[in-house]
One Martini backbone bead per residue (centre of mass of N, CA, C, O) as a GRO file, in nm:
protein
   95
    1MET     BB    1  -5.931   0.137 -11.155
    2SER     BB    2  -5.730  -0.145 -11.239
    3LEU     BB    3  -5.459  -0.182 -11.433
    4THR     BB    4  -5.284  -0.391 -11.621
    5ALA     BB    5  -5.013  -0.478 -11.802
    6ASP     BB    6  -5.175  -0.623 -12.026
    7GLU     BB    7  -5.368  -0.387 -12.091
    8VAL     BB    8  -5.149  -0.188 -12.168
    9ARG     BB    9  -5.031  -0.356 -12.397
   10LYS     BB   10  -5.291  -0.359 -12.569
   11VAL     BB   11  -5.325  -0.055 -12.599
   12ALA     BB   12  -5.048  -0.004 -12.726
   13ARG     BB   13  -5.097  -0.180 -12.974
   14LEU     BB   14  -5.350  -0.027 -13.079
   15ALA     BB   15  -5.173   0.256 -13.077
   16ARG     BB   16  -4.882   0.203 -13.175
   17LEU     BB   17  -4.700   0.158 -12.909
   18ALA     BB   18  -4.394   0.174 -12.746
   19VAL     BB   19  -4.336  -0.041 -12.459
   20ASP     BB   20  -4.172  -0.102 -12.191
   21ASP     BB   21  -4.168  -0.349 -11.958
   22ALA     BB   22  -4.055  -0.166 -11.723
   23GLN     BB   23  -4.310   0.055 -11.766
   24LEU     BB   24  -4.591  -0.081 -11.727
   25GLU     BB   25  -4.656  -0.023 -11.427
   26ASP     BB   26  -4.648   0.284 -11.445
   27HIS     BB   27  -4.867   0.310 -11.666
   28ALA     BB   28  -5.090   0.165 -11.510
   29GLY     BB   29  -5.111   0.371 -11.281
   30GLU     BB   30  -5.171   0.625 -11.450
   31LEU     BB   31  -5.421   0.515 -11.601
   32SER     BB   32  -5.587   0.452 -11.351
   33ARG     BB   33  -5.608   0.745 -11.249
   34ILE     BB   34  -5.753   0.854 -11.501
   35VAL     BB   35  -6.000   0.666 -11.487
   36ASP     BB   36  -6.089   0.760 -11.203
   37VAL     BB   37  -6.156   1.049 -11.278
   38PHE     BB   38  -6.380   0.977 -11.483
   39ALA     BB   39  -6.557   0.825 -11.279
   40ARG     BB   40  -6.610   1.069 -11.096
   41LEU     BB   41  -6.738   1.250 -11.316
   42GLN     BB   42  -6.971   1.045 -11.388
   43ALA     BB   43  -7.103   1.054 -11.086
   44VAL     BB   44  -7.210   1.322 -11.137
   45ASP     BB   45  -7.486   1.527 -11.087
   46THR     BB   46  -7.636   1.698 -11.395
   47ASP     BB   47  -7.951   1.749 -11.416
   48ALA     BB   48  -7.958   2.062 -11.291
   49VAL     BB   49  -7.775   2.142 -11.530
   50ALA     BB   50  -7.730   2.377 -11.754
   51PRO     BB   51  -7.654   2.429 -12.056
   52MET     BB   52  -7.348   2.573 -12.197
   53SER     BB   53  -7.135   2.779 -12.408
   54HIS     BB   54  -7.022   2.930 -12.145
   55PRO     BB   55  -6.878   2.987 -11.834
   56LEU     BB   56  -6.979   3.271 -11.882
   57ASP     BB   57  -7.223   3.526 -11.821
   58LEU     BB   58  -7.264   3.642 -12.136
   59THR     BB   59  -7.313   3.902 -12.365
   60ALA     BB   60  -7.349   3.995 -12.679
   61ARG     BB   61  -7.219   4.232 -12.884
   62LEU     BB   62  -7.424   4.415 -13.089
   63ARG     BB   63  -7.464   4.531 -13.403
   64THR     BB   64  -7.575   4.702 -13.644
   65ASP     BB   65  -7.741   4.644 -13.950
   66GLU     BB   66  -7.531   4.774 -14.197
   67VAL     BB   67  -7.455   4.924 -14.483
   68THR     BB   68  -7.107   4.954 -14.617
   69GLU     BB   69  -7.168   4.862 -14.912
   70HIS     BB   70  -7.195   4.876 -15.241
   71ASP     BB   71  -7.330   4.780 -15.528
   72GLN     BB   72  -7.088   4.593 -15.762
   73ARG     BB   73  -7.182   4.382 -15.976
   74ALA     BB   74  -7.150   4.525 -16.252
   75VAL     BB   75  -6.848   4.575 -16.231
   76PHE     BB   76  -6.756   4.275 -16.193
   77GLN     BB   77  -6.912   4.154 -16.447
   78ALA     BB   78  -6.754   4.320 -16.662
   79LEU     BB   79  -6.485   4.136 -16.610
   80ALA     BB   80  -6.618   3.894 -16.707
   81PRO     BB   81  -6.638   3.655 -16.960
   82ALA     BB   82  -6.926   3.530 -16.834
   83VAL     BB   83  -7.272   3.648 -16.849
   84ALA     BB   84  -7.609   3.576 -16.700
   85ASP     BB   85  -7.853   3.709 -16.525
   86GLY     BB   86  -7.631   3.782 -16.282
   87VAL     BB   87  -7.436   3.542 -16.361
   88TYR     BB   88  -7.185   3.322 -16.369
   89LEU     BB   89  -7.009   3.163 -16.626
   90VAL     BB   90  -6.910   2.820 -16.646
   91PRO     BB   91  -6.754   2.550 -16.704
   92LYS     BB   92  -6.798   2.226 -16.750
   93VAL     BB   93  -6.672   1.958 -16.515
   94ILE     BB   94  -6.925   1.765 -16.508
   95GLU     BB   95  -7.086   1.480 -16.655
   0.00000   0.00000   0.00000
């Protein structure tokens, strides 16, 4: 796809970029090459390609789910200004 200098000027205005008139043709050529790369990428058939979350086929090393800290809720709630039935009481901030 070949972009014209007028199209580059419009895109630059929409993006709020200042572009010199002398550089419009250079920018048009560069942007045209970028758009061509995306057009080639879009033309690739990816129907048989399975989606993946990572480019390498790795498995996550999982550790065992073990309790490493003891329940200290009573200790922490003893320091709180207001507690009821195991929850912290806070002032109402929304009417």
